[in-house]
N, CA, C and O atoms as a GROMACS GRO file, in nm:
protein
  572
    1MET      N    1  -0.607  15.024  11.064
    1MET     CA    2  -0.503  15.096  10.992
    1MET      C    3  -0.543  15.115  10.846
    1MET      O    4  -0.611  15.031  10.787
    2THR      N    5  -0.500  15.225  10.790
    2THR     CA    6  -0.528  15.249  10.648
    2THR      C    7  -0.435  15.165  10.561
    2THR      O    8  -0.338  15.107  10.610
    3ILE      N    9  -0.465  15.160  10.433
    3ILE     CA   10  -0.381  15.086  10.338
    3ILE      C   11  -0.241  15.149  10.335
    3ILE      O   12  -0.142  15.076  10.332
    4LYS      N   13  -0.234  15.279  10.336
    4LYS     CA   14  -0.104  15.348  10.337
    4LYS      C   15  -0.024  15.312  10.463
    4LYS      O   16   0.094  15.281  10.455
    5GLU      N   17  -0.090  15.314  10.578
    5GLU     CA   18  -0.021  15.279  10.704
    5GLU      C   19   0.028  15.135  10.701
    5GLU      O   20   0.140  15.106  10.746
    6GLN      N   21  -0.054  15.043  10.648
    6GLN     CA   22  -0.012  14.903  10.638
    6GLN      C   23   0.112  14.891  10.550
    6GLN      O   24   0.207  14.820  10.585
    7GLN      N   25   0.112  14.960  10.436
    7GLN     CA   26   0.225  14.954  10.345
    7GLN      C   27   0.351  15.012  10.411
    7GLN      O   28   0.459  14.956  10.400
    8ASP      N   29   0.335  15.125  10.479
    8ASP     CA   30   0.449  15.187  10.547
    8ASP      C   31   0.506  15.095  10.655
    8ASP      O   32   0.628  15.092  10.676
    9ASN      N   33   0.419  15.022  10.724
    9ASN     CA   34   0.466  14.926  10.825
    9ASN      C   35   0.547  14.813  10.761
    9ASN      O   36   0.651  14.773  10.814
   10ILE      N   37   0.500  14.763  10.649
   10ILE     CA   38   0.573  14.656  10.580
   10ILE      C   39   0.709  14.706  10.533
   10ILE      O   40   0.810  14.637  10.547
   11ILE      N   41   0.713  14.826  10.478
   11ILE     CA   42   0.840  14.885  10.434
   11ILE      C   43   0.936  14.894  10.553
   11ILE      O   44   1.054  14.859  10.541
   12ALA      N   45   0.886  14.941  10.667
   12ALA     CA   46   0.970  14.951  10.788
   12ALA      C   47   1.017  14.813  10.833
   12ALA      O   48   1.132  14.797  10.873
   13ASP      N   49   0.928  14.714  10.828
   13ASP     CA   50   0.966  14.577  10.867
   13ASP      C   51   1.080  14.526  10.779
   13ASP      O   52   1.175  14.466  10.830
   14PHE      N   53   1.073  14.550  10.650
   14PHE     CA   54   1.174  14.499  10.557
   14PHE      C   55   1.307  14.573  10.569
   14PHE      O   56   1.412  14.518  10.533
   15GLU      N   57   1.305  14.697  10.619
   15GLU     CA   58   1.429  14.772  10.637
   15GLU      C   59   1.518  14.713  10.746
   15GLU      O   60   1.639  14.737  10.749
   16VAL      N   61   1.458  14.635  10.834
   16VAL     CA   62   1.532  14.573  10.945
   16VAL      C   63   1.628  14.465  10.894
   16VAL      O   64   1.733  14.442  10.953
   17PHE      N   65   1.590  14.399  10.784
   17PHE     CA   66   1.667  14.286  10.735
   17PHE      C   67   1.786  14.331  10.652
   17PHE      O   68   1.777  14.426  10.573
   18GLY      N   69   1.899  14.262  10.671
   18GLY     CA   70   2.022  14.298  10.603
   18GLY      C   71   2.032  14.247  10.460
   18GLY      O   72   2.090  14.315  10.375
   19ASP      N   73   1.978  14.129  10.434
   19ASP     CA   74   1.992  14.074  10.300
   19ASP      C   75   1.862  14.003  10.259
   19ASP      O   76   1.769  13.989  10.338
   20TRP      N   77   1.861  13.959  10.133
   20TRP     CA   78   1.738  13.900  10.081
   20TRP      C   79   1.710  13.761  10.135
   20TRP      O   80   1.594  13.717  10.132
   21MET      N   81   1.809  13.692  10.183
   21MET     CA   82   1.780  13.562  10.246
   21MET      C   83   1.694  13.583  10.371
   21MET      O   84   1.599  13.507  10.394
   22GLU      N   85   1.725  13.684  10.450
   22GLU     CA   86   1.645  13.715  10.569
   22GLU      C   87   1.505  13.760  10.529
   22GLU      O   88   1.406  13.726  10.594
   23LYS      N   89   1.496  13.838  10.421
   23LYS     CA   90   1.366  13.885  10.375
   23LYS      C   91   1.280  13.769  10.326
   23LYS      O   92   1.160  13.765  10.352
   24TYR      N   93   1.343  13.673  10.254
   24TYR     CA   94   1.267  13.555  10.210
   24TYR      C   95   1.219  13.474  10.329
   24TYR      O   96   1.106  13.424  10.329
   25GLU      N   97   1.305  13.459  10.430
   25GLU     CA   98   1.264  13.386  10.550
   25GLU      C   99   1.144  13.454  10.616
   25GLU      O  100   1.053  13.387  10.664
   26TYR      N  101   1.145  13.587  10.618
   26TYR     CA  102   1.034  13.663  10.674
   26TYR      C  103   0.906  13.640  10.593
   26TYR      O  104   0.799  13.620  10.650
   27ILE      N  105   0.919  13.643  10.460
   27ILE     CA  106   0.803  13.619  10.373
   27ILE      C  107   0.747  13.478  10.397
   27ILE      O  108   0.625  13.460  10.403
   28ILE      N  109   0.835  13.380  10.410
   28ILE     CA  110   0.792  13.243  10.437
   28ILE      C  111   0.718  13.237  10.571
   28ILE      O  112   0.616  13.170  10.583
   29GLN      N  113   0.770  13.307  10.672
   29GLN     CA  114   0.706  13.308  10.803
   29GLN      C  115   0.567  13.373  10.794
   29GLN      O  116   0.472  13.327  10.858
   30LEU      N  117   0.555  13.479  10.715
   30LEU     CA  118   0.424  13.541  10.695
   30LEU      C  119   0.325  13.440  10.637
   30LEU      O  120   0.208  13.437  10.676
   31GLY      N  121   0.372  13.358  10.546
   31GLY     CA  122   0.287  13.255  10.488
   31GLY      C  123   0.243  13.153  10.591
   31GLY      O  124   0.129  13.108  10.590
   32LYS      N  125   0.335  13.118  10.681
   32LYS     CA  126   0.300  13.022  10.787
   32LYS      C  127   0.199  13.082  10.884
   32LYS      O  128   0.117  13.010  10.942
   33ASP      N  129   0.204  13.214  10.902
   33ASP     CA  130   0.114  13.282  10.995
   33ASP      C  131  -0.020  13.321  10.931
   33ASP      O  132  -0.111  13.368  11.000
   34LEU      N  133  -0.033  13.301  10.800
   34LEU     CA  134  -0.154  13.338  10.728
   34LEU      C  135  -0.273  13.258  10.781
   34LEU      O  136  -0.268  13.135  10.786
   35PRO      N  137  -0.380  13.328  10.821
   35PRO     CA  138  -0.500  13.253  10.864
   35PRO      C  139  -0.548  13.166  10.749
   35PRO      O  140  -0.562  13.212  10.636
   36LEU      N  141  -0.573  13.040  10.778
   36LEU     CA  142  -0.610  12.946  10.673
   36LEU      C  143  -0.748  12.974  10.617
   36LEU      O  144  -0.841  13.010  10.688
   37ILE      N  145  -0.757  12.957  10.487
   37ILE     CA  146  -0.884  12.968  10.418
   37ILE      C  147  -0.968  12.845  10.454
   37ILE      O  148  -0.915  12.735  10.468
   38ASP      N  149  -1.095  12.865  10.469
   38ASP     CA  150  -1.184  12.753  10.495
   38ASP      C  151  -1.174  12.657  10.376
   38ASP      O  152  -1.183  12.700  10.261
   39PRO      N  153  -1.154  12.527  10.402
   39PRO     CA  154  -1.138  12.431  10.291
   39PRO      C  155  -1.250  12.436  10.187
   39PRO      O  156  -1.228  12.403  10.071
   40LYS      N  157  -1.370  12.477  10.228
   40LYS     CA  158  -1.480  12.483  10.132
   40LYS      C  159  -1.458  12.591  10.025
   40LYS      O  160  -1.526  12.590   9.922
   41TYR      N  161  -1.364  12.684  10.048
   41TYR     CA  162  -1.334  12.788   9.950
   41TYR      C  163  -1.213  12.754   9.862
   41TYR      O  164  -1.175  12.832   9.775
   42LYS      N  165  -1.153  12.638   9.886
   42LYS     CA  166  -1.040  12.596   9.801
   42LYS      C  167  -1.096  12.524   9.678
   42LYS      O  168  -1.084  12.403   9.660
   43THR      N  169  -1.160  12.607   9.593
   43THR     CA  170  -1.224  12.556   9.473
   43THR      C  171  -1.160  12.620   9.350
   43THR      O  172  -1.086  12.718   9.361
   44ASP      N  173  -1.189  12.565   9.235
   44ASP     CA  174  -1.138  12.622   9.111
   44ASP      C  175  -1.186  12.766   9.091
   44ASP      O  176  -1.115  12.848   9.033
   45ASP      N  177  -1.306  12.797   9.139
   45ASP     CA  178  -1.358  12.934   9.126
   45ASP      C  179  -1.273  13.036   9.202
   45ASP      O  180  -1.268  13.153   9.164
   46ASN      N  181  -1.207  12.992   9.307
   46ASN     CA  182  -1.126  13.082   9.388
   46ASN      C  183  -0.977  13.075   9.356
   46ASN      O  184  -0.896  13.140   9.422
   47LEU      N  185  -0.940  12.997   9.255
   47LEU     CA  186  -0.800  12.992   9.213
   47LEU      C  187  -0.766  13.119   9.136
   47LEU      O  188  -0.844  13.166   9.053
   48ILE      N  189  -0.650  13.175   9.165
   48ILE     CA  190  -0.604  13.294   9.093
   48ILE      C  191  -0.534  13.249   8.966
   48ILE      O  192  -0.437  13.174   8.970
   49ARG      N  193  -0.585  13.295   8.854
   49ARG     CA  194  -0.524  13.264   8.724
   49ARG      C  195  -0.398  13.348   8.707
   49ARG      O  196  -0.394  13.464   8.748
   50GLY      N  197  -0.296  13.289   8.647
   50GLY     CA  198  -0.173  13.363   8.623
   50GLY      C  199  -0.065  13.335   8.725
   50GLY      O  200   0.046  13.387   8.713
   51CYS      N  201  -0.096  13.254   8.824
   51CYS     CA  202   0.005  13.217   8.924
   51CYS      C  203   0.066  13.082   8.886
   51CYS      O  204  -0.005  12.991   8.843
   52GLN      N  205   0.196  13.072   8.904
   52GLN     CA  206   0.265  12.946   8.877
   52GLN      C  207   0.220  12.840   8.978
   52GLN      O  208   0.199  12.724   8.943
   53SER      N  209   0.207  12.881   9.102
   53SER     CA  210   0.160  12.793   9.208
   53SER      C  211   0.008  12.806   9.218
   53SER      O  212  -0.052  12.897   9.162
   54LYS      N  213  -0.051  12.714   9.291
   54LYS     CA  214  -0.194  12.725   9.317
   54LYS      C  215  -0.214  12.826   9.430
   54LYS      O  216  -0.154  12.813   9.537
   55VAL      N  217  -0.299  12.924   9.406
   55VAL     CA  218  -0.333  13.023   9.507
   55VAL      C  219  -0.485  13.037   9.508
   55VAL      O  220  -0.547  13.067   9.407
   56TRP      N  221  -0.542  13.014   9.625
   56TRP     CA  222  -0.686  13.030   9.644
   56TRP      C  223  -0.708  13.158   9.722
   56TRP      O  224  -0.641  13.184   9.821
   57LEU      N  225  -0.803  13.238   9.675
   57LEU     CA  226  -0.835  13.364   9.741
   57LEU      C  227  -0.986  13.374   9.757
   57LEU      O  228  -1.061  13.358   9.660
   58HIS      N  229  -1.029  13.400   9.879
   58HIS     CA  230  -1.172  13.416   9.907
   58HIS      C  231  -1.194  13.555   9.965
   58HIS      O  232  -1.116  13.602  10.048
   59ALA      N  233  -1.300  13.619   9.920
   59ALA     CA  234  -1.337  13.752   9.969
   59ALA      C  235  -1.480  13.749  10.021
   59ALA      O  236  -1.567  13.685   9.963
   60GLU      N  237  -1.501  13.819  10.131
   60GLU     CA  238  -1.637  13.836  10.180
   60GLU      C  239  -1.647  13.968  10.256
   60GLU      O  240  -1.550  14.015  10.315
   61MET      N  241  -1.766  14.024  10.253
   61MET     CA  242  -1.791  14.148  10.325
   61MET      C  243  -1.819  14.117  10.471
   61MET      O  244  -1.895  14.026  10.503
   62GLN      N  245  -1.756  14.193  10.558
   62GLN     CA  246  -1.787  14.190  10.702
   62GLN      C  247  -1.815  14.334  10.740
   62GLN      O  248  -1.724  14.415  10.756
   63GLY      N  249  -1.943  14.365  10.754
   63GLY     CA  250  -1.983  14.504  10.773
   63GLY      C  251  -1.957  14.578  10.643
   63GLY      O  252  -2.004  14.538  10.537
   64ASP      N  253  -1.881  14.688  10.652
   64ASP     CA  254  -1.848  14.763  10.530
   64ASP      C  255  -1.707  14.735  10.481
   64ASP      O  256  -1.657  14.803  10.392
   65LYS      N  257  -1.644  14.634  10.539
   65LYS     CA  258  -1.504  14.599  10.504
   65LYS      C  259  -1.499  14.468  10.425
   65LYS      O  260  -1.578  14.377  10.447
   66LEU      N  261  -1.405  14.463  10.333
   66LEU     CA  262  -1.381  14.342  10.255
   66LEU      C  263  -1.270  14.263  10.323
   66LEU      O  264  -1.162  14.317  10.349
   67VAL      N  265  -1.296  14.138  10.353
   67VAL     CA  266  -1.200  14.053  10.426
   67VAL      C  267  -1.158  13.938  10.335
   67VAL      O  268  -1.242  13.871  10.274
   68PHE      N  269  -1.028  13.916  10.328
   68PHE     CA  270  -0.972  13.812  10.242
   68PHE      C  271  -0.910  13.701  10.325
   68PHE      O  272  -0.848  13.726  10.428
   69THR      N  273  -0.927  13.578  10.276
   69THR     CA  274  -0.852  13.464  10.326
   69THR      C  275  -0.791  13.396  10.204
   69THR      O  276  -0.844  13.407  10.093
   70ALA      N  277  -0.680  13.327  10.225
   70ALA     CA  278  -0.609  13.269  10.111
   70ALA      C  279  -0.526  13.151  10.156
   70ALA      O  280  -0.506  13.126  10.275
   71ASP      N  281  -0.477  13.079  10.056
   71ASP     CA  282  -0.383  12.970  10.078
   71ASP      C  283  -0.309  12.946   9.948
   71ASP      O  284  -0.354  12.987   9.840
   72SER      N  285  -0.195  12.880   9.958
   72SER     CA  286  -0.118  12.843   9.840
   72SER      C  287  -0.047  12.712   9.868
   72SER      O  288  -0.026  12.674   9.983
   73ASP      N  289  -0.010  12.644   9.760
   73ASP     CA  290   0.064  12.519   9.775
   73ASP      C  291   0.216  12.543   9.776
   73ASP      O  292   0.293  12.448   9.781
   74ALA      N  293   0.259  12.669   9.770
   74ALA     CA  294   0.402  12.702   9.772
   74ALA      C  295   0.430  12.802   9.885
   74ALA      O  296   0.355  12.898   9.902
   75VAL      N  297   0.535  12.780   9.961
   75VAL     CA  298   0.560  12.861  10.081
   75VAL      C  299   0.588  13.009  10.049
   75VAL      O  300   0.537  13.097  10.117
   76ILE      N  301   0.668  13.036   9.946
   76ILE     CA  302   0.696  13.176   9.912
   76ILE      C  303   0.568  13.245   9.865
   76ILE      O  304   0.538  13.357   9.906
   77THR      N  305   0.493  13.178   9.780
   77THR     CA  306   0.370  13.235   9.728
   77THR      C  307   0.270  13.259   9.840
   77THR      O  308   0.199  13.359   9.840
   78LYS      N  309   0.264  13.168   9.935
   78LYS     CA  310   0.175  13.186  10.050
   78LYS      C  311   0.215  13.310  10.129
   78LYS      O  312   0.129  13.384  10.177
   79GLY      N  313   0.346  13.333  10.141
   79GLY     CA  314   0.394  13.455  10.207
   79GLY      C  315   0.360  13.580  10.129
   79GLY      O  316   0.325  13.682  10.187
   80LEU      N  317   0.371  13.572   9.997
   80LEU     CA  318   0.339  13.688   9.912
   80LEU      C  319   0.192  13.724   9.923
   80LEU      O  320   0.157  13.841   9.937
   81VAL      N  321   0.105  13.624   9.918
   81VAL     CA  322  -0.038  13.653   9.931
   81VAL      C  323  -0.066  13.703  10.073
   81VAL      O  324  -0.157  13.784  10.094
   82GLY      N  325   0.010  13.654  10.171
   82GLY     CA  326  -0.003  13.705  10.308
   82GLY      C  327   0.030  13.853  10.318
   82GLY      O  328  -0.039  13.928  10.388
   83LEU      N  329   0.135  13.896  10.249
   83LEU     CA  330   0.171  14.038  10.246
   83LEU      C  331   0.059  14.122  10.186
   83LEU      O  332   0.020  14.225  10.242
   84VAL      N  333   0.007  14.077  10.074
   84VAL     CA  334  -0.099  14.150  10.005
   84VAL      C  335  -0.224  14.158  10.092
   84VAL      O  336  -0.288  14.264  10.100
   85ILE      N  337  -0.259  14.048  10.156
   85ILE     CA  338  -0.378  14.047  10.242
   85ILE      C  339  -0.356  14.137  10.363
   85ILE      O  340  -0.449  14.205  10.407
   86GLN      N  341  -0.236  14.139  10.417
   86GLN     CA  342  -0.205  14.225  10.531
   86GLN      C  343  -0.236  14.371  10.497
   86GLN      O  344  -0.286  14.446  10.580
   87VAL      N  345  -0.207  14.410  10.375
   87VAL     CA  346  -0.230  14.548  10.332
   87VAL      C  347  -0.377  14.574  10.299
   87VAL      O  348  -0.430  14.679  10.337
   88LEU      N  349  -0.443  14.482  10.230
   88LEU     CA  350  -0.572  14.513  10.170
   88LEU      C  351  -0.695  14.454  10.242
   88LEU      O  352  -0.806  14.501  10.219
   89SER      N  353  -0.676  14.355  10.326
   89SER     CA  354  -0.790  14.298  10.396
   89SER      C  355  -0.838  14.395  10.505
   89SER      O  356  -0.760  14.474  10.559
   90HIS      N  357  -0.966  14.387  10.536
   90HIS     CA  358  -1.028  14.472  10.638
   90HIS      C  359  -1.028  14.619  10.597
   90HIS      O  360  -1.015  14.709  10.680
   91GLN      N  361  -1.044  14.642  10.467
   91GLN     CA  362  -1.055  14.777  10.412
   91GLN      C  363  -1.187  14.785  10.334
   91GLN      O  364  -1.246  14.682  10.302
   92THR      N  365  -1.232  14.904  10.305
   92THR     CA  366  -1.355  14.917  10.227
   92THR      C  367  -1.324  14.885  10.080
   92THR      O  368  -1.212  14.907  10.034
   93PRO      N  369  -1.422  14.834  10.007
   93PRO     CA  370  -1.400  14.808   9.865
   93PRO      C  371  -1.351  14.932   9.790
   93PRO      O  372  -1.264  14.922   9.703
   94LYS      N  373  -1.406  15.049   9.823
   94LYS     CA  374  -1.365  15.173   9.756
   94LYS      C  375  -1.217  15.200   9.781
   94LYS      O  376  -1.144  15.233   9.687
   95ASP      N  377  -1.173  15.187   9.905
   95ASP     CA  378  -1.032  15.213   9.937
   95ASP      C  379  -0.940  15.113   9.866
   95ASP      O  380  -0.833  15.150   9.818
   96ILE      N  381  -0.982  14.988   9.858
   96ILE     CA  382  -0.902  14.885   9.790
   96ILE      C  383  -0.895  14.917   9.640
   96ILE      O  384  -0.787  14.915   9.581
   97ALA      N  385  -1.009  14.946   9.580
   97ALA     CA  386  -1.014  14.974   9.436
   97ALA      C  387  -0.928  15.094   9.399
   97ALA      O  388  -0.868  15.096   9.291
   98ASN      N  389  -0.922  15.193   9.488
   98ASN     CA  390  -0.848  15.316   9.459
   98ASN      C  391  -0.705  15.317   9.513
   98ASN      O  392  -0.633  15.415   9.498
   99ALA      N  393  -0.664  15.208   9.576
   99ALA     CA  394  -0.534  15.206   9.644
   99ALA      C  395  -0.417  15.213   9.546
   99ALA      O  396  -0.418  15.152   9.440
  100ASP      N  397  -0.319  15.289   9.586
  100ASP     CA  398  -0.190  15.294   9.518
  100ASP      C  399  -0.100  15.195   9.592
  100ASP      O  400  -0.060  15.221   9.706
  101ILE      N  401  -0.069  15.084   9.530
  101ILE     CA  402   0.013  14.981   9.595
  101ILE      C  403   0.159  15.008   9.562
  101ILE      O  404   0.206  14.980   9.452
  102TYR      N  405   0.230  15.064   9.659
  102TYR     CA  406   0.369  15.103   9.637
  102TYR      C  407   0.470  15.021   9.717
  102TYR      O  408   0.590  15.028   9.690
  103PHE      N  409   0.424  14.943   9.815
  103PHE     CA  410   0.518  14.874   9.902
  103PHE      C  411   0.601  14.769   9.828
  103PHE      O  412   0.714  14.742   9.867
  104ILE      N  413   0.546  14.710   9.724
  104ILE     CA  414   0.615  14.602   9.652
  104ILE      C  415   0.744  14.655   9.590
  104ILE      O  416   0.850  14.593   9.602
  105ASP      N  417   0.736  14.770   9.524
  105ASP     CA  418   0.856  14.831   9.467
  105ASP      C  419   0.946  14.888   9.576
  105ASP      O  420   1.069  14.879   9.567
  106ALA      N  421   0.885  14.946   9.680
  106ALA     CA  422   0.964  15.010   9.786
  106ALA      C  423   1.053  14.910   9.861
  106ALA      O  424   1.162  14.946   9.905
  107ILE      N  425   1.007  14.786   9.875
  107ILE     CA  426   1.091  14.686   9.945
  107ILE      C  427   1.180  14.609   9.847
  107ILE      O  428   1.259  14.524   9.888
  108GLY      N  429   1.168  14.640   9.719
  108GLY     CA  430   1.253  14.576   9.619
  108GLY      C  431   1.209  14.437   9.580
  108GLY      O  432   1.287  14.359   9.526
  109LEU      N  433   1.085  14.405   9.608
  109LEU     CA  434   1.036  14.269   9.586
  109LEU      C  435   1.036  14.228   9.439
  109LEU      O  436   1.075  14.117   9.406
  110THR      N  437   0.991  14.318   9.352
  110THR     CA  438   0.979  14.280   9.210
  110THR      C  439   1.114  14.243   9.150
  110THR      O  440   1.121  14.155   9.063
  111SER      N  441   1.219  14.308   9.193
  111SER     CA  442   1.350  14.277   9.135
  111SER      C  443   1.412  14.151   9.194
  111SER      O  444   1.516  14.105   9.147
  112HIS      N  445   1.349  14.094   9.298
  112HIS     CA  446   1.402  13.972   9.361
  112HIS      C  447   1.311  13.851   9.342
  112HIS      O  448   1.332  13.747   9.405
  113LEU      N  449   1.211  13.866   9.257
  113LEU     CA  450   1.124  13.753   9.226
  113LEU      C  451   1.147  13.708   9.083
  113LEU      O  452   1.185  13.787   8.997
  114SER      N  453   1.125  13.580   9.058
  114SER     CA  454   1.130  13.532   8.921
  114SER      C  455   1.017  13.596   8.843
  114SER      O  456   0.918  13.640   8.902
  115PRO      N  457   1.029  13.603   8.711
  115PRO     CA  458   0.920  13.662   8.631
  115PRO      C  459   0.785  13.595   8.656
  115PRO      O  460   0.682  13.663   8.660
  116THR      N  461   0.784  13.464   8.673
  116THR     CA  462   0.655  13.396   8.695
  116THR      C  463   0.596  13.432   8.831
  116THR      O  464   0.475  13.447   8.843
  117ARG      N  465   0.680  13.446   8.933
  117ARG     CA  466   0.630  13.487   9.066
  117ARG      C  467   0.582  13.633   9.062
  117ARG      O  468   0.480  13.666   9.123
  118SER      N  469   0.655  13.718   8.990
  118SER     CA  470   0.612  13.858   8.976
  118SER      C  471   0.475  13.865   8.907
  118SER      O  472   0.388  13.940   8.949
  119ASN      N  473   0.457  13.786   8.801
  119ASN     CA  474   0.328  13.781   8.733
  119ASN      C  475   0.219  13.731   8.827
  119ASN      O  476   0.106  13.781   8.825
  120GLY      N  477   0.252  13.632   8.908
  120GLY     CA  478   0.156  13.579   9.004
  120GLY      C  479   0.116  13.683   9.107
  120GLY      O  480  -0.001  13.694   9.144
  121LEU      N  481   0.214  13.760   9.154
  121LEU     CA  482   0.186  13.866   9.251
  121LEU      C  483   0.094  13.971   9.190
  121LEU      O  484   0.000  14.018   9.254
  122LEU      N  485   0.121  14.008   9.066
  122LEU     CA  486   0.034  14.104   8.997
  122LEU      C  487  -0.107  14.047   8.978
  122LEU      O  488  -0.206  14.119   8.988
  123SER      N  489  -0.115  13.916   8.950
  123SER     CA  490  -0.246  13.851   8.937
  123SER      C  491  -0.324  13.855   9.068
  123SER      O  492  -0.446  13.874   9.068
  124MET      N  493  -0.253  13.836   9.180
  124MET     CA  494  -0.319  13.843   9.311
  124MET      C  495  -0.377  13.983   9.333
  124MET      O  496  -0.493  13.998   9.372
  125LEU      N  497  -0.294  14.085   9.308
  125LEU     CA  498  -0.340  14.223   9.326
  125LEU      C  499  -0.459  14.254   9.235
  125LEU      O  500  -0.556  14.317   9.277
  126LYS      N  501  -0.449  14.210   9.111
  126LYS     CA  502  -0.556  14.234   9.015
  126LYS      C  503  -0.686  14.169   9.062
  126LYS      O  504  -0.792  14.231   9.055
  127GLN      N  505  -0.679  14.044   9.111
  127GLN     CA  506  -0.798  13.974   9.157
  127GLN      C  507  -0.860  14.043   9.278
  127GLN      O  508  -0.982  14.056   9.288
  128ILE      N  509  -0.776  14.088   9.371
  128ILE     CA  510  -0.826  14.158   9.489
  128ILE      C  511  -0.897  14.287   9.448
  128ILE      O  512  -1.003  14.320   9.500
  129LYS      N  513  -0.837  14.361   9.354
  129LYS     CA  514  -0.900  14.485   9.308
  129LYS      C  515  -1.032  14.455   9.235
  129LYS      O  516  -1.128  14.530   9.248
  130LEU      N  517  -1.035  14.345   9.159
  130LEU     CA  518  -1.160  14.306   9.091
  130LEU      C  519  -1.270  14.271   9.192
  130LEU      O  520  -1.385  14.309   9.174
  131TYR      N  521  -1.232  14.200   9.299
  131TYR     CA  522  -1.330  14.172   9.405
  131TYR      C  523  -1.382  14.304   9.462
  131TYR      O  524  -1.502  14.321   9.481
  132ALA      N  525  -1.291  14.397   9.489
  132ALA     CA  526  -1.330  14.525   9.549
  132ALA      C  527  -1.424  14.601   9.457
  132ALA      O  528  -1.525  14.656   9.502
  133ILE      N  529  -1.392  14.606   9.329
  133ILE     CA  530  -1.477  14.675   9.232
  133ILE      C  531  -1.615  14.608   9.225
  133ILE      O  532  -1.717  14.675   9.218
  134GLY      N  533  -1.616  14.475   9.226
  134GLY     CA  534  -1.741  14.401   9.222
  134GLY      C  535  -1.828  14.428   9.344
  134GLY      O  536  -1.948  14.451   9.332
  135TYR      N  537  -1.767  14.424   9.462
  135TYR     CA  538  -1.843  14.451   9.585
  135TYR      C  539  -1.888  14.597   9.592
  135TYR      O  540  -1.996  14.628   9.643
  136GLN      N  541  -1.805  14.686   9.540
  136GLN     CA  542  -1.841  14.828   9.537
  136GLN      C  543  -1.962  14.850   9.446
  136GLN      O  544  -2.055  14.922   9.482
  137ALA      N  545  -1.961  14.787   9.329
  137ALA     CA  546  -2.075  14.799   9.237
  137ALA      C  547  -2.202  14.740   9.298
  137ALA      O  548  -2.310  14.796   9.284
  138LYS      N  549  -2.186  14.627   9.364
  138LYS     CA  550  -2.301  14.561   9.429
  138LYS      C  551  -2.360  14.651   9.536
  138LYS      O  552  -2.482  14.661   9.550
  139SER      N  553  -2.274  14.717   9.612
  139SER     CA  554  -2.318  14.808   9.717
  139SER      C  555  -2.394  14.928   9.661
  139SER      O  556  -2.494  14.971   9.717
  140ILE      N  557  -2.345  14.982   9.548
  140ILE     CA  558  -2.410  15.096   9.484
  140ILE      C  559  -2.549  15.055   9.434
  140ILE      O  560  -2.644  15.132   9.447
  141GLN      N  561  -2.560  14.934   9.376
  141GLN     CA  562  -2.688  14.886   9.325
  141GLN      C  563  -2.791  14.869   9.436
  141GLN      O  564  -2.910  14.892   9.416
  142GLN      N  565  -2.743  14.830   9.554
  142GLN     CA  566  -2.834  14.806   9.666
  142GLN      C  567  -2.883  14.936   9.729
  142GLN      O  568  -2.985  14.938   9.798
  143ASN      N  569  -2.812  15.044   9.706
  143ASN     CA  570  -2.851  15.174   9.767
  143ASN      C  571  -2.939  15.255   9.680
  143ASN      O  572  -2.979  15.365   9.718
   0.00000   0.00000   0.00000
């Protein structure tokens, strides 16, 4: 699925829920379903700066796609990183770097997060885009 299709699916998923308590429960469940990061990648180098909670993010190329794994010490944050990974993992670095991320505003997430969680979410997106730009540059150098 494309990044746009992934975002549209998330928007549709969130439309099913009547209130924000149900949406938070869904986000928490996404965190529980997040494939675990290999413990060897839970290092300071993989910590996302700017998050209130600890969030580890690992990126690696599989073929021409960038694949992310992550973990967090907080259930909501783990769900948030799960949402972001659902949209951006298994995409090309170019598509990730150029992606317009609109699902966060479309589901009303920013207005229902504390300022520190919103900053953390932006830090996650920024780090993922930086990985994509880095892998894209590396790919260009190799060609």
